[in-house]
Every structure is written in C-alpha cells, then in structure tokens.
C-alpha positions in Angstrom: 70.5 116.7 77.2 68.6 116.0 74.4 66.8 112.4 73.9 68.3 110.3 70.9 65.1 109.0 70.6 62.8 111.6 70.2 64.8 114.5 70.7 63.0 116.0 73.8 65.6 118.1 76.0 65.9 116.9 79.3 67.3 118.5 82.2 71.1 117.6 83.1 70.7 114.6 85.3 68.0 112.8 84.0 68.8 109.1 83.2 65.4 108.5 81.3 63.5 110.8 78.6 60.8 112.8 80.7 58.7 112.6 77.3 59.3 109.0 76.0 60.8 107.4 79.1 63.5 105.7 77.0 67.2 105.8 78.5 69.5 108.4 77.6 73.1 108.1 76.7 75.4 109.1 79.3 78.9 110.6 78.4 80.2 109.5 81.7 79.7 108.3 84.8 79.6 111.9 86.2 77.2 113.1 83.7 74.9 110.2 84.6 74.9 111.2 88.3 74.5 115.0 89.0 76.9 116.4 91.8 73.8 116.5 94.7 73.1 114.5 97.3 69.9 113.0 96.4 69.6 110.3 99.2 69.5 113.4 102.2 65.8 112.8 103.0 62.8 112.2 101.2 61.9 114.1 98.4 58.3 113.3 97.7 55.5 114.5 100.4 54.1 111.8 102.8 50.7 111.0 102.9 50.4 112.1 106.5 51.7 115.6 105.3 49.5 115.8 102.3 46.3 115.0 104.4 46.9 117.5 107.1 47.8 120.4 104.5 44.5 119.5 102.7 42.6 119.7 105.9 44.1 122.7 106.9 43.2 124.6 103.5 39.8 123.2 103.9 39.3 124.7 107.4 40.5 128.0 106.1 38.3 127.8 103.2 35.2 127.1 105.3 36.1 130.3 107.4 36.5 132.5 104.4 34.0 131.7 102.0 31.1 133.0 104.6 33.2 136.4 105.2 33.4 136.5 101.4 30.0 135.9 100.9 28.6 138.1 103.5 30.9 140.6 102.0 29.6 140.1 98.9 25.9 140.5 100.3 26.8 144.0 102.1 28.3 145.4 98.6 25.4 144.3 96.6 23.0 146.1 99.2 25.4 149.2 98.8 25.5 149.2 95.0 21.7 147.6 94.8 22.9 144.6 92.7 19.8 142.0 92.3 19.2 139.2 89.9 22.0 138.0 87.7 24.4 140.7 88.8 23.9 139.5 92.4 24.5 135.7 91.8 27.6 136.8 89.8 29.0 138.7 92.3 28.8 135.8 94.8 29.9 133.1 92.3 32.8 134.8 91.6 33.7 135.4 95.5 32.9 131.8 96.1 35.2 130.9 93.0 38.0 133.1 94.2 37.9 131.6 97.8 38.1 128.2 96.2 41.0 129.2 94.0 42.8 130.7 96.7 45.0 127.5 97.3 45.6 127.4 93.6 47.0 131.3 93.7 49.1 130.6 96.6 50.5 127.4 95.1 51.5 129.2 92.0 52.8 132.7 93.4 54.3 131.8 96.5 55.8 128.9 98.4 52.4 127.2 98.7 48.8 127.4 100.5 48.8 128.1 104.3 48.0 124.5 104.7 51.1 123.3 102.8 53.4 125.8 104.5 51.9 124.5 107.7 53.1 120.8 106.6 56.1 121.7 105.0 55.3 120.5 101.7 54.8 122.3 98.4 53.8 121.7 94.5 56.2 121.9 91.7 56.3 120.8 88.1 58.3 118.4 86.2 61.2 121.2 86.4 61.1 121.4 90.1 59.6 125.0 90.2 56.3 126.1 91.3 53.3 125.5 88.7 51.9 128.0 86.3 48.7 129.6 87.2 47.0 127.9 84.8 47.8 124.3 85.7 47.5 125.1 89.5 44.0 125.9 88.7 43.2 122.8 87.0 45.0 121.0 89.5 42.9 122.3 92.2 39.5 122.2 90.3 40.5 118.3 89.7 41.1 117.9 93.4 38.1 119.6 95.0 35.4 118.7 92.7 36.1 115.3 91.1 37.5 113.7 94.5 34.4 114.7 96.7 32.5 112.8 94.2 34.6 109.4 94.4 33.6 106.8 96.8 35.9 105.3 99.0 36.6 102.0 97.2 37.4 104.0 94.2 39.8 106.4 96.1 41.4 103.2 97.4 41.6 102.0 93.7 43.1 105.1 92.6 45.9 104.5 95.2 46.7 100.9 94.4 47.1 102.1 90.8 48.9 105.1 90.8 50.6 104.9 94.0 51.6 108.2 95.8 51.0 110.2 92.9 46.9 110.8 92.9 45.0 111.3 90.0 44.9 115.1 89.8 48.6 115.3 90.0 49.4 113.1 87.0 46.4 115.0 85.1 48.3 118.0 85.4 51.9 116.8 85.7 52.4 118.2 89.1 54.1 117.1 92.0 54.0 117.5 95.8 57.4 117.6 97.5 59.0 118.4 100.7 59.6 121.8 101.2 63.1 121.3 102.3 64.0 119.4 98.9 66.4 121.0 96.5 65.5 122.2 93.1 68.1 119.7 91.7 66.9 116.9 93.8 63.5 117.3 92.9 64.3 117.2 89.2 66.7 114.2 89.5 63.7 112.0 91.6 60.8 113.1 89.1 63.2 112.5 86.1 63.8 108.8 87.7 60.9 108.0 89.0 59.2 105.2 87.0 55.9 105.3 89.0 54.9 108.8 87.9 55.6 108.4 84.3 54.0 104.8 84.2 50.6 105.8 84.6 50.9 109.7 83.1 49.0 108.8 79.7 46.5 106.8 81.7 45.7 109.6 84.2 45.5 112.0 80.9 43.3 110.0 79.2 40.8 109.3 82.3 41.0 113.3 83.1 40.0 113.9 79.3 37.3 111.6 79.6 36.1 112.9 83.1 36.1 116.4 81.7 34.3 115.1 78.4 31.8 113.5 80.5 30.8 116.4 82.7 30.6 118.8 79.7 28.3 116.4 77.7 26.2 115.7 80.9 25.8 119.8 81.0 25.3 120.2 77.7 22.3 117.6 77.6 21.2 119.0 80.7 20.9 122.5 79.3 19.7 121.8 75.9 16.8 119.8 77.7 15.8 122.8 79.7 16.1 124.9 76.7 14.1 122.7 74.6 11.4 121.7 77.2 8.3 122.5 76.3 6.2 124.7 78.8 3.8 122.8 81.0 1.4 125.0 82.7 0.0 122.2 84.6 3.1 121.3 86.4 3.9 125.0 87.0 1.0 124.9 88.8 1.3 121.3 90.6 5.0 122.6 91.8 3.3 125.7 93.4 0.4 123.9 95.4 3.3 120.9 96.5 5.6 123.8 98.1 2.2 125.0 99.9 1.4 121.5 100.8 5.1 120.9 102.0 4.8 124.3 104.2 1.7 123.1 105.8 3.4 119.4 106.4 6.6 121.3 108.2 4.0 122.8 110.6 2.1 119.7 111.2 5.5 117.9 111.6 6.6 120.6 114.4 3.2 120.2 116.2 3.9 116.6 116.1 7.4 116.9 117.3 6.0 119.2 120.2 2.9 117.5 121.4 3.5 114.0 120.1 0.1 113.9 118.1 -0.6 115.7 114.8 -3.4 118.2 114.7 -6.7 116.9 113.6 -7.9 119.8 111.3 -5.8 122.9 109.7 -7.1 125.8 111.5 -4.6 128.6 109.6 -5.8 130.3 106.4 -5.1 128.3 103.2 -2.9 129.8 100.7 -4.3 131.1 97.1 -3.1 127.8 95.4 -4.9 125.4 97.7 -8.5 125.0 97.8 -8.6 122.6 100.6 -6.3 120.8 103.1 -7.2 117.7 105.3 -5.1 116.3 108.0 -5.5 112.4 109.1 -4.8 112.8 112.9 -3.9 109.3 113.2 -1.2 108.9 110.6 -0.6 112.4 110.0 -1.3 112.1 105.9 -1.8 115.5 104.5 -4.2 115.3 101.7 -4.1 119.2 99.9 -6.3 119.9 96.9 -5.2 122.2 94.3 -7.1 125.4 93.4 -5.5 126.9 90.2 -7.9 126.6 87.2 -5.4 124.5 85.2 -5.2 121.5 88.0 -8.5 122.5 89.8 -9.5 119.6 92.0 -6.1 117.7 91.8 -5.0 116.4 95.1 -1.6 115.8 96.5 -0.8 113.5 99.4 2.1 113.8 101.6 2.6 110.8 104.2 5.0 111.4 106.8 8.1 108.6 106.9 8.9 108.4 110.4 12.0 106.7 112.0 13.2 105.8 115.6 16.7 106.8 116.4 18.6 106.7 119.6 14.9 106.1 121.0 13.3 109.2 119.7 11.2 109.3 116.9 11.6 112.1 114.2 10.1 112.5 110.8 12.5 111.7 108.3 10.9 113.2 105.1 7.5 113.3 103.6 6.5 111.2 100.8 4.3 113.1 98.2 1.9 111.3 95.5 -1.2 112.6 93.2 -3.9 110.4 92.3 -5.2 112.6 89.8 -2.3 113.9 87.5 0.1 112.2 85.2 3.7 111.7 85.8 4.9 114.5 83.1 2.7 117.0 85.1 4.3 116.4 88.4 7.8 117.4 89.8 10.3 114.6 90.4 9.7 114.8 93.9 6.0 114.0 94.1 6.5 110.6 91.6 6.7 108.5 94.8 5.2 104.9 93.7 5.1 103.6 97.4 1.9 103.2 98.6 0.5 105.8 101.1 -1.7 105.5 104.3 -4.9 106.2 102.6 -4.2 103.3 99.8 
C-alpha cells in the first residue's frame, strides 16, 4: 500500500506508514485488517528469553574463542607467521568468533542461543536481517552495551522500552520463533513504540560512531606525531625491571610475612642499584641508562585487608628525579610515599 503522504510502499495490513508514521487510508475494513490472527501469542520476544539467548551465546563464544586462538597459534607456527601477520591472523579469528552470531542470525533461523530460547532476529519486513545489518547489530550490542553502566542501561530501557538501542539503530526486531511473517509485519507496522524513537536511536548511534572514530583518530594522530623521547623510553625499561623486582618481593612477603632486607639476585642491565626497605616494603631502583643515569624510581606497596587476610593491591610508582613528561603514565603518582 503506497503512502499518500510520502509515497513509501508499505506491506499490506499496515495502518500507519513505516517511513513517515502517518495514517494510511484503507479502502475498506478488510484491507485494513489482514486475514491473519495476530492475537495468537506474543510476537515480540520477552526480556527473559532475550537474556537467556545472550547468556548462551556468550558461553559458546567463551568456549569457541580460545579454540580458534589456539588453532591460529598452531597454524602460525606451521606456516612460520610472525609479527604483524600473526597479529592479523589472531585478530581475524577473534573477530570471526564474535561475529559468528551475526552470521547465524542472517543466514539461518538464528544463533544457537536464540534457537535455544526460541526467538530470532528479523527486519521490518519480517525476514532475516541482511549480513551487513546483522554485523552492525552485533557490533553495537557487544561493544557499546558492555561500556554502559547499569544506570545508563536502565535509562535506555525506560526511554526505548522493549526495543534496545542496538535494535533501533539497525531497524531490527527480536521476535518469537513461532510468530508468522504476516503477524510480525503487522505488529511492526503498528508498533508505535518502535517508530517513536527510531530516529532518536539512529541519531544516538551516529553520534556514538562519530565519537569513537574521532577519539581513535585523535589517539592515532597523537601517536604518529609524538616526538621521540629517549628519556621516557629508558624510564619505561627501568620501571619494567623494577616492577619485576617488586613482584618477587611481594611474593616473598606473601610467603613469609616479611619483605626481604636486601636484593640478592643479579640486577638487570637497565638498573644500577636496588634497595628494599624491609619495614615498609618500599623499593628504590636506580636507572643505569646514560640518558637518565642516577634517576631513582620509588615503588611503594599498597596493602589491603580482605576477609581477614592482607594482600598487595598494587605498587605505586613515583620518581623524584624525572619530570612528568619523561615518565610513563603509570609512574606519575602524586601520593606521598613511605620515604617522603
């Protein structure tokens, strides 16, 4: 049925235009109401079924991803891949595992989780979504949603109702596997809730994509245009060696209840000296690199008590000798150390 307002061609049975949402003129009552029982059962999938499907898919993904990565590593050793080729192979296998649900949603009756929960994903015509739409939906679901906090997810549900943001962004719908194509098209065409916020959801989706691309472009530009800093590179190497020593000292403290009073192992080449305060566990490392020779790095353990047991939560890193620009971010702590 062609819309008299915008010219959009709508499937038979729609009472409102799928494009402009204005009422369609019906020649008679029979044309306005298709010959199908739409009241027999719920067309849109419930929250419980969608949650079960997602959990099943995530469990299968957690089992599949390590197998693919292990197979990729074995293949790389056989073909002697290395460096960028190995990274590209593993990234492609990981992406394939993540997008496996999208491929199943587009090419079959749905992913294994959706089949278990007896639901499926369709487009506005009641058909399986195309591969492009299905991939975009999966990326939006498994990348944007984990980054959103619980209050934001609750606000999303309050605004968009049963249709999640990733579904409205891609104009897809999660329906019962038992629902007929005619019933799905009828409900979608007359579901004011999905149309009410479709444009808003698309706008939000575009803004999120633009924000992600802009942040990625800025980070990439900053990395490409950053001036080389040999002092920061030397500091990073010295801090890595000091962190390894701090980890060993922490293991000794966990085993004996006391920090070692002195460092007896051989020093790595990037360090010229290493001291440990047995009382506080504070470790002071002196760099050996000529560009920062004599610079000291102080690592202080942050100890917390949990369920009656003490453990080292982290090591706070500072340096009294180097400027912040010559230090990596993880060693720019402004908290006072035990030796201050």
